[in-house]
N, CA, C, O and CB atoms as a CASP TS submission, in Angstrom:
PFRMAT TS
TARGET T0000
AUTHOR 0000-0000-0000
METHOD Language model
MODEL 1
PARENT N/A
ATOM      1  N   UNK     1      35.590 -57.747  18.739  1.00  0.00           N
ATOM      2  CA  UNK     1      34.214 -57.371  18.987  1.00  0.00           C
ATOM      3  C   UNK     1      33.314 -58.444  18.374  1.00  0.00           C
ATOM      4  O   UNK     1      33.460 -58.780  17.198  1.00  0.00           O
ATOM      5  CB  UNK     1      33.897 -55.954  18.402  1.00  0.00           C
ATOM      6  N   UNK     2      32.412 -58.965  19.145  1.00  0.00           N
ATOM      7  CA  UNK     2      31.521 -60.016  18.685  1.00  0.00           C
ATOM      8  C   UNK     2      30.344 -59.462  17.906  1.00  0.00           C
ATOM      9  O   UNK     2      30.124 -58.253  17.840  1.00  0.00           O
ATOM     10  CB  UNK     2      31.027 -60.823  19.854  1.00  0.00           C
ATOM     11  N   UNK     3      29.608 -60.367  17.327  1.00  0.00           N
ATOM     12  CA  UNK     3      28.452 -60.004  16.522  1.00  0.00           C
ATOM     13  C   UNK     3      27.417 -59.231  17.339  1.00  0.00           C
ATOM     14  O   UNK     3      26.873 -58.232  16.870  1.00  0.00           O
ATOM     15  CB  UNK     3      27.820 -61.250  15.924  1.00  0.00           C
ATOM     16  N   UNK     4      27.148 -59.689  18.546  1.00  0.00           N
ATOM     17  CA  UNK     4      26.162 -59.015  19.399  1.00  0.00           C
ATOM     18  C   UNK     4      26.608 -57.590  19.717  1.00  0.00           C
ATOM     19  O   UNK     4      25.802 -56.661  19.666  1.00  0.00           O
ATOM     20  CB  UNK     4      25.943 -59.807  20.704  1.00  0.00           C
ATOM     21  N   UNK     5      27.876 -57.416  20.043  1.00  0.00           N
ATOM     22  CA  UNK     5      28.391 -56.081  20.338  1.00  0.00           C
ATOM     23  C   UNK     5      28.287 -55.178  19.119  1.00  0.00           C
ATOM     24  O   UNK     5      27.956 -53.999  19.241  1.00  0.00           O
ATOM     25  CB  UNK     5      29.845 -56.160  20.812  1.00  0.00           C
ATOM     26  N   UNK     6      28.570 -55.733  17.935  1.00  0.00           N
ATOM     27  CA  UNK     6      28.478 -54.967  16.704  1.00  0.00           C
ATOM     28  C   UNK     6      27.038 -54.529  16.445  1.00  0.00           C
ATOM     29  O   UNK     6      26.791 -53.377  16.088  1.00  0.00           O
ATOM     30  CB  UNK     6      29.005 -55.787  15.524  1.00  0.00           C
ATOM     31  N   UNK     7      26.090 -55.447  16.625  1.00  0.00           N
ATOM     32  CA  UNK     7      24.683 -55.111  16.418  1.00  0.00           C
ATOM     33  C   UNK     7      24.207 -54.074  17.428  1.00  0.00           C
ATOM     34  O   UNK     7      23.450 -53.166  17.085  1.00  0.00           O
ATOM     35  CB  UNK     7      23.819 -56.365  16.511  1.00  0.00           C
ATOM     36  N   UNK     8      24.655 -54.214  18.678  1.00  0.00           N
ATOM     37  CA  UNK     8      24.257 -53.249  19.707  1.00  0.00           C
ATOM     38  C   UNK     8      24.795 -51.863  19.368  1.00  0.00           C
ATOM     39  O   UNK     8      24.107 -50.859  19.551  1.00  0.00           O
ATOM     40  CB  UNK     8      24.763 -53.694  21.098  1.00  0.00           C
ATOM     41  N   UNK     9      26.025 -51.817  18.874  1.00  0.00           N
ATOM     42  CA  UNK     9      26.615 -50.535  18.487  1.00  0.00           C
ATOM     43  C   UNK     9      25.847 -49.885  17.352  1.00  0.00           C
ATOM     44  O   UNK     9      25.627 -48.674  17.360  1.00  0.00           O
ATOM     45  CB  UNK     9      28.067 -50.722  18.083  1.00  0.00           C
ATOM     46  N   UNK    10      25.442 -50.679  16.384  1.00  0.00           N
ATOM     47  CA  UNK    10      24.661 -50.146  15.268  1.00  0.00           C
ATOM     48  C   UNK    10      23.293 -49.664  15.734  1.00  0.00           C
ATOM     49  O   UNK    10      22.794 -48.644  15.258  1.00  0.00           O
ATOM     50  CB  UNK    10      24.499 -51.206  14.176  1.00  0.00           C
ATOM     51  N   UNK    11      22.687 -50.395  16.665  1.00  0.00           N
ATOM     52  CA  UNK    11      21.391 -49.977  17.210  1.00  0.00           C
ATOM     53  C   UNK    11      21.538 -48.645  17.935  1.00  0.00           C
ATOM     54  O   UNK    11      20.684 -47.770  17.798  1.00  0.00           O
ATOM     55  CB  UNK    11      20.822 -51.053  18.169  1.00  0.00           C
ATOM     56  N   UNK    12      22.602 -48.485  18.698  1.00  0.00           N
ATOM     57  CA  UNK    12      22.825 -47.234  19.419  1.00  0.00           C
ATOM     58  C   UNK    12      22.981 -46.072  18.443  1.00  0.00           C
ATOM     59  O   UNK    12      22.475 -44.978  18.694  1.00  0.00           O
ATOM     60  CB  UNK    12      24.067 -47.344  20.318  1.00  0.00           C
ATOM     61  N   UNK    13      23.681 -46.304  17.329  1.00  0.00           N
ATOM     62  CA  UNK    13      23.862 -45.258  16.334  1.00  0.00           C
ATOM     63  C   UNK    13      22.514 -44.857  15.718  1.00  0.00           C
ATOM     64  O   UNK    13      22.235 -43.672  15.536  1.00  0.00           O
ATOM     65  CB  UNK    13      24.837 -45.728  15.238  1.00  0.00           C
ATOM     66  N   UNK    14      21.692 -45.849  15.402  1.00  0.00           N
ATOM     67  CA  UNK    14      20.398 -45.571  14.779  1.00  0.00           C
ATOM     68  C   UNK    14      19.453 -44.856  15.730  1.00  0.00           C
ATOM     69  O   UNK    14      18.710 -43.964  15.322  1.00  0.00           O
ATOM     70  CB  UNK    14      19.760 -46.859  14.295  1.00  0.00           C
ATOM     71  N   UNK    15      19.483 -45.249  16.996  1.00  0.00           N
ATOM     72  CA  UNK    15      18.578 -44.680  17.989  1.00  0.00           C
ATOM     73  C   UNK    15      19.010 -43.271  18.368  1.00  0.00           C
ATOM     74  O   UNK    15      18.168 -42.393  18.555  1.00  0.00           O
ATOM     75  CB  UNK    15      18.520 -45.569  19.234  1.00  0.00           C
ATOM     76  N   UNK    16      20.290 -43.053  18.479  1.00  0.00           N
ATOM     77  CA  UNK    16      20.926 -41.819  18.907  1.00  0.00           C
ATOM     78  C   UNK    16      20.062 -40.577  19.013  1.00  0.00           C
ATOM     79  O   UNK    16      19.914 -39.851  18.030  1.00  0.00           O
ATOM     80  CB  UNK    16      21.986 -41.535  18.011  1.00  0.00           C
ATOM     81  N   UNK    17      19.496 -40.314  20.163  1.00  0.00           N
ATOM     82  CA  UNK    17      18.754 -39.097  20.419  1.00  0.00           C
ATOM     83  C   UNK    17      17.300 -39.109  19.972  1.00  0.00           C
ATOM     84  O   UNK    17      16.591 -38.120  20.159  1.00  0.00           O
ATOM     85  CB  UNK    17      19.433 -37.989  19.769  1.00  0.00           C
ATOM     86  N   UNK    18      16.850 -40.194  19.393  1.00  0.00           N
ATOM     87  CA  UNK    18      15.479 -40.274  18.887  1.00  0.00           C
ATOM     88  C   UNK    18      14.623 -41.255  19.680  1.00  0.00           C
ATOM     89  O   UNK    18      13.643 -41.786  19.158  1.00  0.00           O
ATOM     90  CB  UNK    18      15.490 -40.674  17.426  1.00  0.00           C
ATOM     91  N   UNK    19      14.983 -41.495  20.915  1.00  0.00           N
ATOM     92  CA  UNK    19      14.317 -42.517  21.713  1.00  0.00           C
ATOM     93  C   UNK    19      12.804 -42.299  21.814  1.00  0.00           C
ATOM     94  O   UNK    19      12.023 -43.228  21.608  1.00  0.00           O
ATOM     95  CB  UNK    19      14.920 -42.552  23.096  1.00  0.00           C
ATOM     96  N   UNK    20      12.403 -41.079  22.130  1.00  0.00           N
ATOM     97  CA  UNK    20      10.976 -40.809  22.324  1.00  0.00           C
ATOM     98  C   UNK    20      10.190 -40.981  21.026  1.00  0.00           C
ATOM     99  O   UNK    20       9.080 -41.513  21.041  1.00  0.00           O
ATOM    100  CB  UNK    20      10.775 -39.394  22.869  1.00  0.00           C
ATOM    101  N   UNK    21      10.751 -40.539  19.918  1.00  0.00           N
ATOM    102  CA  UNK    21      10.068 -40.683  18.632  1.00  0.00           C
ATOM    103  C   UNK    21       9.934 -42.154  18.255  1.00  0.00           C
ATOM    104  O   UNK    21       8.907 -42.568  17.717  1.00  0.00           O
ATOM    105  CB  UNK    21      10.825 -39.919  17.531  1.00  0.00           C
ATOM    106  N   UNK    22      10.961 -42.936  18.533  1.00  0.00           N
ATOM    107  CA  UNK    22      10.925 -44.364  18.225  1.00  0.00           C
ATOM    108  C   UNK    22       9.890 -45.065  19.097  1.00  0.00           C
ATOM    109  O   UNK    22       9.104 -45.875  18.604  1.00  0.00           O
ATOM    110  CB  UNK    22      12.315 -45.000  18.424  1.00  0.00           C
ATOM    111  N   UNK    23       9.889 -44.753  20.397  1.00  0.00           N
ATOM    112  CA  UNK    23       8.910 -45.364  21.295  1.00  0.00           C
ATOM    113  C   UNK    23       7.483 -44.947  20.929  1.00  0.00           C
ATOM    114  O   UNK    23       6.551 -45.740  21.061  1.00  0.00           O
ATOM    115  CB  UNK    23       9.213 -44.981  22.750  1.00  0.00           C
ATOM    116  N   UNK    24       7.312 -43.709  20.471  1.00  0.00           N
ATOM    117  CA  UNK    24       5.997 -43.253  20.010  1.00  0.00           C
ATOM    118  C   UNK    24       5.567 -44.061  18.782  1.00  0.00           C
ATOM    119  O   UNK    24       4.404 -44.447  18.666  1.00  0.00           O
ATOM    120  CB  UNK    24       6.025 -41.732  19.678  1.00  0.00           C
ATOM    121  N   UNK    25       6.500 -44.313  17.874  1.00  0.00           N
ATOM    122  CA  UNK    25       6.201 -45.121  16.695  1.00  0.00           C
ATOM    123  C   UNK    25       5.833 -46.548  17.053  1.00  0.00           C
ATOM    124  O   UNK    25       4.945 -47.136  16.437  1.00  0.00           O
ATOM    125  CB  UNK    25       7.378 -45.124  15.756  1.00  0.00           C
ATOM    126  N   UNK    26       6.510 -47.105  18.041  1.00  0.00           N
ATOM    127  CA  UNK    26       6.198 -48.458  18.513  1.00  0.00           C
ATOM    128  C   UNK    26       4.767 -48.489  19.058  1.00  0.00           C
ATOM    129  O   UNK    26       4.010 -49.417  18.776  1.00  0.00           O
ATOM    130  CB  UNK    26       7.215 -48.915  19.608  1.00  0.00           C
ATOM    131  N   UNK    27       4.407 -47.473  19.834  1.00  0.00           N
ATOM    132  CA  UNK    27       3.053 -47.390  20.404  1.00  0.00           C
ATOM    133  C   UNK    27       2.006 -47.284  19.306  1.00  0.00           C
ATOM    134  O   UNK    27       0.984 -47.970  19.347  1.00  0.00           O
ATOM    135  CB  UNK    27       2.938 -46.185  21.354  1.00  0.00           C
ATOM    136  N   UNK    28       2.259 -46.424  18.322  1.00  0.00           N
ATOM    137  CA  UNK    28       1.307 -46.238  17.227  1.00  0.00           C
ATOM    138  C   UNK    28       1.161 -47.507  16.396  1.00  0.00           C
ATOM    139  O   UNK    28       0.054 -47.849  15.980  1.00  0.00           O
ATOM    140  CB  UNK    28       1.745 -45.077  16.334  1.00  0.00           C
ATOM    141  N   UNK    29       2.262 -48.205  16.151  1.00  0.00           N
ATOM    142  CA  UNK    29       2.199 -49.455  15.385  1.00  0.00           C
ATOM    143  C   UNK    29       1.362 -50.493  16.135  1.00  0.00           C
ATOM    144  O   UNK    29       0.545 -51.186  15.530  1.00  0.00           O
ATOM    145  CB  UNK    29       3.624 -50.006  15.117  1.00  0.00           C
ATOM    146  N   UNK    30       1.562 -50.598  17.432  1.00  0.00           N
ATOM    147  CA  UNK    30       0.779 -51.533  18.238  1.00  0.00           C
ATOM    148  C   UNK    30      -0.697 -51.186  18.246  1.00  0.00           C
ATOM    149  O   UNK    30      -1.553 -52.067  18.170  1.00  0.00           O
ATOM    150  CB  UNK    30       1.301 -51.561  19.653  1.00  0.00           C
ATOM    151  N   UNK    31      -0.990 -49.893  18.340  1.00  0.00           N
ATOM    152  CA  UNK    31      -2.386 -49.451  18.314  1.00  0.00           C
ATOM    153  C   UNK    31      -3.026 -49.769  16.964  1.00  0.00           C
ATOM    154  O   UNK    31      -4.198 -50.139  16.903  1.00  0.00           O
ATOM    155  CB  UNK    31      -2.480 -47.940  18.605  1.00  0.00           C
ATOM    156  N   UNK    32      -2.257 -49.626  15.884  1.00  0.00           N
ATOM    157  CA  UNK    32      -2.750 -49.943  14.550  1.00  0.00           C
ATOM    158  C   UNK    32      -3.101 -51.429  14.449  1.00  0.00           C
ATOM    159  O   UNK    32      -4.151 -51.793  13.918  1.00  0.00           O
ATOM    160  CB  UNK    32      -1.702 -49.563  13.486  1.00  0.00           C
ATOM    161  N   UNK    33      -2.216 -52.279  14.962  1.00  0.00           N
ATOM    162  CA  UNK    33      -2.468 -53.721  14.937  1.00  0.00           C
ATOM    163  C   UNK    33      -3.705 -54.049  15.769  1.00  0.00           C
ATOM    164  O   UNK    33      -4.551 -54.836  15.345  1.00  0.00           O
ATOM    165  CB  UNK    33      -1.239 -54.503  15.464  1.00  0.00           C
ATOM    166  N   UNK    34      -3.808 -53.448  16.945  1.00  0.00           N
ATOM    167  CA  UNK    34      -4.993 -53.668  17.791  1.00  0.00           C
ATOM    168  C   UNK    34      -6.268 -53.255  17.060  1.00  0.00           C
ATOM    169  O   UNK    34      -7.280 -53.953  17.123  1.00  0.00           O
ATOM    170  CB  UNK    34      -4.867 -52.883  19.116  1.00  0.00           C
ATOM    171  N   UNK    35      -6.217 -52.124  16.371  1.00  0.00           N
ATOM    172  CA  UNK    35      -7.378 -51.641  15.645  1.00  0.00           C
ATOM    173  C   UNK    35      -7.767 -52.607  14.520  1.00  0.00           C
ATOM    174  O   UNK    35      -8.944 -52.921  14.343  1.00  0.00           O
ATOM    175  CB  UNK    35      -7.103 -50.248  15.079  1.00  0.00           C
ATOM    176  N   UNK    36      -6.783 -53.066  13.772  1.00  0.00           N
ATOM    177  CA  UNK    36      -7.063 -53.941  12.629  1.00  0.00           C
ATOM    178  C   UNK    36      -7.499 -55.337  13.048  1.00  0.00           C
ATOM    179  O   UNK    36      -8.196 -56.011  12.289  1.00  0.00           O
ATOM    180  CB  UNK    36      -5.841 -54.041  11.747  1.00  0.00           C
ATOM    181  N   UNK    37      -7.110 -55.788  14.231  1.00  0.00           N
ATOM    182  CA  UNK    37      -7.480 -57.129  14.693  1.00  0.00           C
ATOM    183  C   UNK    37      -8.621 -57.093  15.708  1.00  0.00           C
ATOM    184  O   UNK    37      -8.994 -58.124  16.267  1.00  0.00           O
ATOM    185  CB  UNK    37      -6.270 -57.822  15.306  1.00  0.00           C
ATOM    186  N   UNK    38      -9.163 -55.920  15.940  1.00  0.00           N
ATOM    187  CA  UNK    38     -10.247 -55.790  16.903  1.00  0.00           C
ATOM    188  C   UNK    38      -9.812 -56.081  18.332  1.00  0.00           C
ATOM    189  O   UNK    38     -10.635 -56.452  19.169  1.00  0.00           O
ATOM    190  CB  UNK    38     -11.370 -56.705  16.526  1.00  0.00           C
ATOM    191  N   UNK    39      -8.527 -55.917  18.615  1.00  0.00           N
ATOM    192  CA  UNK    39      -8.018 -56.153  19.967  1.00  0.00           C
ATOM    193  C   UNK    39      -7.848 -57.623  20.314  1.00  0.00           C
ATOM    194  O   UNK    39      -7.572 -57.968  21.463  1.00  0.00           O
ATOM    195  CB  UNK    39      -8.931 -55.525  20.960  1.00  0.00           C
ATOM    196  N   UNK    40      -8.013 -58.492  19.315  1.00  0.00           N
ATOM    197  CA  UNK    40      -7.939 -59.937  19.560  1.00  0.00           C
ATOM    198  C   UNK    40      -6.589 -60.363  20.147  1.00  0.00           C
ATOM    199  O   UNK    40      -6.515 -61.308  20.932  1.00  0.00           O
ATOM    200  CB  UNK    40      -8.194 -60.694  18.264  1.00  0.00           C
ATOM    201  N   UNK    41      -5.541 -59.664  19.761  1.00  0.00           N
ATOM    202  CA  UNK    41      -4.195 -60.024  20.209  1.00  0.00           C
ATOM    203  C   UNK    41      -3.582 -58.933  21.086  1.00  0.00           C
ATOM    204  O   UNK    41      -2.364 -58.759  21.106  1.00  0.00           O
ATOM    205  CB  UNK    41      -3.294 -60.292  19.006  1.00  0.00           C
ATOM    206  N   UNK    42      -4.426 -58.203  21.805  1.00  0.00           N
ATOM    207  CA  UNK    42      -3.981 -57.046  22.584  1.00  0.00           C
ATOM    208  C   UNK    42      -2.878 -57.393  23.583  1.00  0.00           C
ATOM    209  O   UNK    42      -1.921 -56.632  23.724  1.00  0.00           O
ATOM    210  CB  UNK    42      -5.155 -56.443  23.318  1.00  0.00           C
ATOM    211  N   UNK    43      -2.993 -58.517  24.275  1.00  0.00           N
ATOM    212  CA  UNK    43      -1.970 -58.885  25.264  1.00  0.00           C
ATOM    213  C   UNK    43      -0.623 -59.122  24.598  1.00  0.00           C
ATOM    214  O   UNK    43       0.410 -58.671  25.092  1.00  0.00           O
ATOM    215  CB  UNK    43      -2.396 -60.138  26.040  1.00  0.00           C
ATOM    216  N   UNK    44      -0.637 -59.832  23.475  1.00  0.00           N
ATOM    217  CA  UNK    44       0.609 -60.109  22.766  1.00  0.00           C
ATOM    218  C   UNK    44       1.210 -58.820  22.201  1.00  0.00           C
ATOM    219  O   UNK    44       2.422 -58.616  22.264  1.00  0.00           O
ATOM    220  CB  UNK    44       0.370 -61.125  21.636  1.00  0.00           C
ATOM    221  N   UNK    45       0.365 -57.960  21.654  1.00  0.00           N
ATOM    222  CA  UNK    45       0.834 -56.693  21.100  1.00  0.00           C
ATOM    223  C   UNK    45       1.442 -55.837  22.203  1.00  0.00           C
ATOM    224  O   UNK    45       2.495 -55.232  22.004  1.00  0.00           O
ATOM    225  CB  UNK    45      -0.318 -55.938  20.402  1.00  0.00           C
ATOM    226  N   UNK    46       0.794 -55.776  23.361  1.00  0.00           N
ATOM    227  CA  UNK    46       1.334 -55.005  24.485  1.00  0.00           C
ATOM    228  C   UNK    46       2.685 -55.544  24.929  1.00  0.00           C
ATOM    229  O   UNK    46       3.591 -54.774  25.250  1.00  0.00           O
ATOM    230  CB  UNK    46       0.358 -55.021  25.659  1.00  0.00           C
ATOM    231  N   UNK    47       2.822 -56.867  24.948  1.00  0.00           N
ATOM    232  CA  UNK    47       4.099 -57.470  25.345  1.00  0.00           C
ATOM    233  C   UNK    47       5.208 -57.100  24.365  1.00  0.00           C
ATOM    234  O   UNK    47       6.334 -56.814  24.773  1.00  0.00           O
ATOM    235  CB  UNK    47       3.965 -58.999  25.435  1.00  0.00           C
ATOM    236  N   UNK    48       4.889 -57.107  23.080  1.00  0.00           N
ATOM    237  CA  UNK    48       5.887 -56.734  22.068  1.00  0.00           C
ATOM    238  C   UNK    48       6.225 -55.248  22.179  1.00  0.00           C
ATOM    239  O   UNK    48       7.388 -54.864  22.056  1.00  0.00           O
ATOM    240  CB  UNK    48       5.371 -57.062  20.643  1.00  0.00           C
ATOM    241  N   UNK    49       5.214 -54.415  22.409  1.00  0.00           N
ATOM    242  CA  UNK    49       5.465 -52.982  22.587  1.00  0.00           C
ATOM    243  C   UNK    49       6.391 -52.737  23.785  1.00  0.00           C
ATOM    244  O   UNK    49       7.329 -51.944  23.694  1.00  0.00           O
ATOM    245  CB  UNK    49       4.132 -52.221  22.777  1.00  0.00           C
ATOM    246  N   UNK    50       6.134 -53.400  24.876  1.00  0.00           N
ATOM    247  CA  UNK    50       6.969 -53.242  26.073  1.00  0.00           C
ATOM    248  C   UNK    50       8.401 -53.693  25.812  1.00  0.00           C
ATOM    249  O   UNK    50       9.355 -53.020  26.203  1.00  0.00           O
ATOM    250  CB  UNK    50       6.380 -54.034  27.245  1.00  0.00           C
ATOM    251  N   UNK    51       8.543 -54.842  25.145  1.00  0.00           N
ATOM    252  CA  UNK    51       9.876 -55.366  24.863  1.00  0.00           C
ATOM    253  C   UNK    51      10.638 -54.442  23.914  1.00  0.00           C
ATOM    254  O   UNK    51      11.823 -54.178  24.120  1.00  0.00           O
ATOM    255  CB  UNK    51       9.780 -56.775  24.266  1.00  0.00           C
ATOM    256  N   UNK    52       9.962 -53.954  22.879  1.00  0.00           N
ATOM    257  CA  UNK    52      10.623 -53.069  21.917  1.00  0.00           C
ATOM    258  C   UNK    52      11.008 -51.743  22.568  1.00  0.00           C
ATOM    259  O   UNK    52      12.097 -51.224  22.325  1.00  0.00           O
ATOM    260  CB  UNK    52       9.712 -52.817  20.706  1.00  0.00           C
ATOM    261  N   UNK    53      10.124 -51.198  23.387  1.00  0.00           N
ATOM    262  CA  UNK    53      10.439 -49.953  24.088  1.00  0.00           C
ATOM    263  C   UNK    53      11.589 -50.160  25.070  1.00  0.00           C
ATOM    264  O   UNK    53      12.453 -49.294  25.208  1.00  0.00           O
ATOM    265  CB  UNK    53       9.199 -49.423  24.827  1.00  0.00           C
ATOM    266  N   UNK    54      11.601 -51.297  25.746  1.00  0.00           N
ATOM    267  CA  UNK    54      12.703 -51.625  26.654  1.00  0.00           C
ATOM    268  C   UNK    54      14.024 -51.750  25.918  1.00  0.00           C
ATOM    269  O   UNK    54      15.067 -51.329  26.420  1.00  0.00           O
ATOM    270  CB  UNK    54      12.407 -52.915  27.395  1.00  0.00           C
ATOM    271  N   UNK    55      13.978 -52.332  24.724  1.00  0.00           N
ATOM    272  CA  UNK    55      15.191 -52.440  23.915  1.00  0.00           C
ATOM    273  C   UNK    55      15.725 -51.055  23.566  1.00  0.00           C
ATOM    274  O   UNK    55      16.928 -50.809  23.643  1.00  0.00           O
ATOM    275  CB  UNK    55      14.917 -53.244  22.632  1.00  0.00           C
ATOM    276  N   UNK    56      14.831 -50.161  23.185  1.00  0.00           N
ATOM    277  CA  UNK    56      15.239 -48.792  22.834  1.00  0.00           C
ATOM    278  C   UNK    56      15.878 -48.120  24.038  1.00  0.00           C
ATOM    279  O   UNK    56      16.911 -47.464  23.903  1.00  0.00           O
ATOM    280  CB  UNK    56      14.027 -47.960  22.335  1.00  0.00           C
ATOM    281  N   UNK    57      15.280 -48.276  25.209  1.00  0.00           N
ATOM    282  CA  UNK    57      15.834 -47.671  26.421  1.00  0.00           C
ATOM    283  C   UNK    57      17.202 -48.264  26.757  1.00  0.00           C
ATOM    284  O   UNK    57      18.129 -47.529  27.098  1.00  0.00           O
ATOM    285  CB  UNK    57      14.871 -47.866  27.602  1.00  0.00           C
ATOM    286  N   UNK    58      17.332 -49.581  26.661  1.00  0.00           N
ATOM    287  CA  UNK    58      18.602 -50.223  26.974  1.00  0.00           C
ATOM    288  C   UNK    58      19.678 -49.857  25.967  1.00  0.00           C
ATOM    289  O   UNK    58      20.821 -49.606  26.348  1.00  0.00           O
ATOM    290  CB  UNK    58      18.433 -51.728  27.023  1.00  0.00           C
ATOM    291  N   UNK    59      19.334 -49.824  24.711  1.00  0.00           N
ATOM    292  CA  UNK    59      20.311 -49.528  23.680  1.00  0.00           C
ATOM    293  C   UNK    59      20.794 -48.087  23.753  1.00  0.00           C
ATOM    294  O   UNK    59      21.931 -47.788  23.389  1.00  0.00           O
ATOM    295  CB  UNK    59      19.726 -49.808  22.317  1.00  0.00           C
ATOM    296  N   UNK    60      19.928 -47.192  24.224  1.00  0.00           N
ATOM    297  CA  UNK    60      20.314 -45.791  24.311  1.00  0.00           C
ATOM    298  C   UNK    60      21.048 -45.481  25.610  1.00  0.00           C
ATOM    299  O   UNK    60      21.677 -44.430  25.733  1.00  0.00           O
ATOM    300  CB  UNK    60      19.091 -44.907  24.190  1.00  0.00           C
ATOM    301  N   UNK    61      20.973 -46.390  26.578  1.00  0.00           N
ATOM    302  CA  UNK    61      21.637 -46.165  27.853  1.00  0.00           C
ATOM    303  C   UNK    61      20.831 -45.319  28.806  1.00  0.00           C
ATOM    304  O   UNK    61      21.349 -44.900  29.842  1.00  0.00           O
ATOM    305  CB  UNK    61      22.954 -45.528  27.628  1.00  0.00           C
ATOM    306  N   UNK    62      19.546 -45.048  28.479  1.00  0.00           N
ATOM    307  CA  UNK    62      18.711 -44.197  29.335  1.00  0.00           C
ATOM    308  C   UNK    62      18.160 -44.916  30.550  1.00  0.00           C
ATOM    309  O   UNK    62      17.906 -44.281  31.574  1.00  0.00           O
ATOM    310  CB  UNK    62      17.574 -43.641  28.540  1.00  0.00           C
ATOM    311  N   UNK    63      17.971 -46.210  30.466  1.00  0.00           N
ATOM    312  CA  UNK    63      17.361 -46.946  31.564  1.00  0.00           C
ATOM    313  C   UNK    63      18.390 -47.181  32.661  1.00  0.00           C
ATOM    314  O   UNK    63      19.548 -47.477  32.366  1.00  0.00           O
ATOM    315  CB  UNK    63      16.777 -48.286  31.070  1.00  0.00           C
ATOM    316  N   UNK    64      17.988 -47.053  33.915  1.00  0.00           N
ATOM    317  CA  UNK    64      18.926 -47.324  35.002  1.00  0.00           C
ATOM    318  C   UNK    64      19.500 -48.723  34.873  1.00  0.00           C
ATOM    319  O   UNK    64      18.769 -49.692  34.670  1.00  0.00           O
ATOM    320  CB  UNK    64      18.241 -47.155  36.363  1.00  0.00           C
ATOM    321  N   UNK    65      20.807 -48.816  34.992  1.00  0.00           N
ATOM    322  CA  UNK    65      21.459 -50.108  34.848  1.00  0.00           C
ATOM    323  C   UNK    65      21.866 -50.394  33.418  1.00  0.00           C
ATOM    324  O   UNK    65      22.599 -51.350  33.164  1.00  0.00           O
ATOM    325  CB  UNK    65      20.558 -51.198  35.342  1.00  0.00           C
ATOM    326  N   UNK    66      21.403 -49.585  32.482  1.00  0.00           N
ATOM    327  CA  UNK    66      21.784 -49.758  31.081  1.00  0.00           C
ATOM    328  C   UNK    66      23.151 -49.167  30.847  1.00  0.00           C
ATOM    329  O   UNK    66      23.636 -48.344  31.623  1.00  0.00           O
ATOM    330  CB  UNK    66      20.755 -49.111  30.144  1.00  0.00           C
ATOM    331  N   UNK    67      23.759 -49.595  29.775  1.00  0.00           N
ATOM    332  CA  UNK    67      25.083 -49.089  29.462  1.00  0.00           C
ATOM    333  C   UNK    67      24.956 -47.817  28.651  1.00  0.00           C
ATOM    334  O   UNK    67      24.106 -47.716  27.765  1.00  0.00           O
ATOM    335  CB  UNK    67      25.910 -50.139  28.704  1.00  0.00           C
ATOM    336  N   UNK    68      25.798 -46.852  28.953  1.00  0.00           N
ATOM    337  CA  UNK    68      25.827 -45.632  28.164  1.00  0.00           C
ATOM    338  C   UNK    68      26.523 -45.924  26.851  1.00  0.00           C
ATOM    339  O   UNK    68      27.384 -46.802  26.789  1.00  0.00           O
ATOM    340  CB  UNK    68      26.534 -44.482  28.925  1.00  0.00           C
ATOM    341  N   UNK    69      26.167 -45.207  25.806  1.00  0.00           N
ATOM    342  CA  UNK    69      26.824 -45.417  24.510  1.00  0.00           C
ATOM    343  C   UNK    69      28.315 -45.177  24.621  1.00  0.00           C
ATOM    344  O   UNK    69      28.760 -44.264  25.316  1.00  0.00           O
ATOM    345  CB  UNK    69      26.225 -44.498  23.439  1.00  0.00           C
ATOM    346  N   UNK    70      29.084 -46.007  23.930  1.00  0.00           N
ATOM    347  CA  UNK    70      30.538 -45.879  23.942  1.00  0.00           C
ATOM    348  C   UNK    70      30.948 -44.658  23.154  1.00  0.00           C
ATOM    349  O   UNK    70      30.300 -44.295  22.172  1.00  0.00           O
ATOM    350  CB  UNK    70      31.210 -47.137  23.371  1.00  0.00           C
ATOM    351  N   UNK    71      32.026 -44.022  23.583  1.00  0.00           N
ATOM    352  CA  UNK    71      32.558 -42.876  22.859  1.00  0.00           C
ATOM    353  C   UNK    71      33.992 -43.171  22.468  1.00  0.00           C
ATOM    354  O   UNK    71      34.648 -44.020  23.073  1.00  0.00           O
ATOM    355  CB  UNK    71      32.471 -41.582  23.708  1.00  0.00           C
ATOM    356  N   UNK    72      34.475 -42.472  21.460  1.00  0.00           N
ATOM    357  CA  UNK    72      35.848 -42.650  20.998  1.00  0.00           C
ATOM    358  C   UNK    72      36.800 -41.716  21.724  1.00  0.00           C
ATOM    359  O   UNK    72      38.012 -41.791  21.523  1.00  0.00           O
ATOM    360  CB  UNK    72      35.936 -42.418  19.499  1.00  0.00           C
ATOM    361  N   UNK    73      36.267 -40.835  22.567  1.00  0.00           N
ATOM    362  CA  UNK    73      37.099 -39.853  23.271  1.00  0.00           C
ATOM    363  C   UNK    73      37.777 -40.487  24.473  1.00  0.00           C
ATOM    364  O   UNK    73      37.166 -41.253  25.219  1.00  0.00           O
ATOM    365  CB  UNK    73      36.257 -38.649  23.716  1.00  0.00           C
ATOM    366  N   UNK    74      39.023 -40.161  24.647  1.00  0.00           N
ATOM    367  CA  UNK    74      39.775 -40.640  25.805  1.00  0.00           C
ATOM    368  C   UNK    74      39.426 -39.772  27.005  1.00  0.00           C
ATOM    369  O   UNK    74      39.196 -38.573  26.842  1.00  0.00           O
ATOM    370  CB  UNK    74      41.312 -40.621  25.533  1.00  0.00           C
ATOM    371  N   UNK    75      39.379 -40.344  28.208  1.00  0.00           N
ATOM    372  CA  UNK    75      39.052 -39.545  29.392  1.00  0.00           C
ATOM    373  C   UNK    75      40.104 -38.537  29.725  1.00  0.00           C
ATOM    374  O   UNK    75      39.961 -37.795  30.697  1.00  0.00           O
ATOM    375  CB  UNK    75      38.838 -40.426  30.565  1.00  0.00           C
TER
END
């Protein structure tokens, strides 16, 4: 198992079932930055919010085309 696979597995464990709460936190953090900077970096903040939310969706396997979390159970 490579480093990337190991990190992805750890991300899946951390995210496990908390996708909406994590994405809500990402949104709130971005809004906080926008508020503190007067919206000066709104485009960049939105891009980071989208990328972070996309990562959460991909890591959890919820997005179409994303991989479902691996299980230890045999079929």
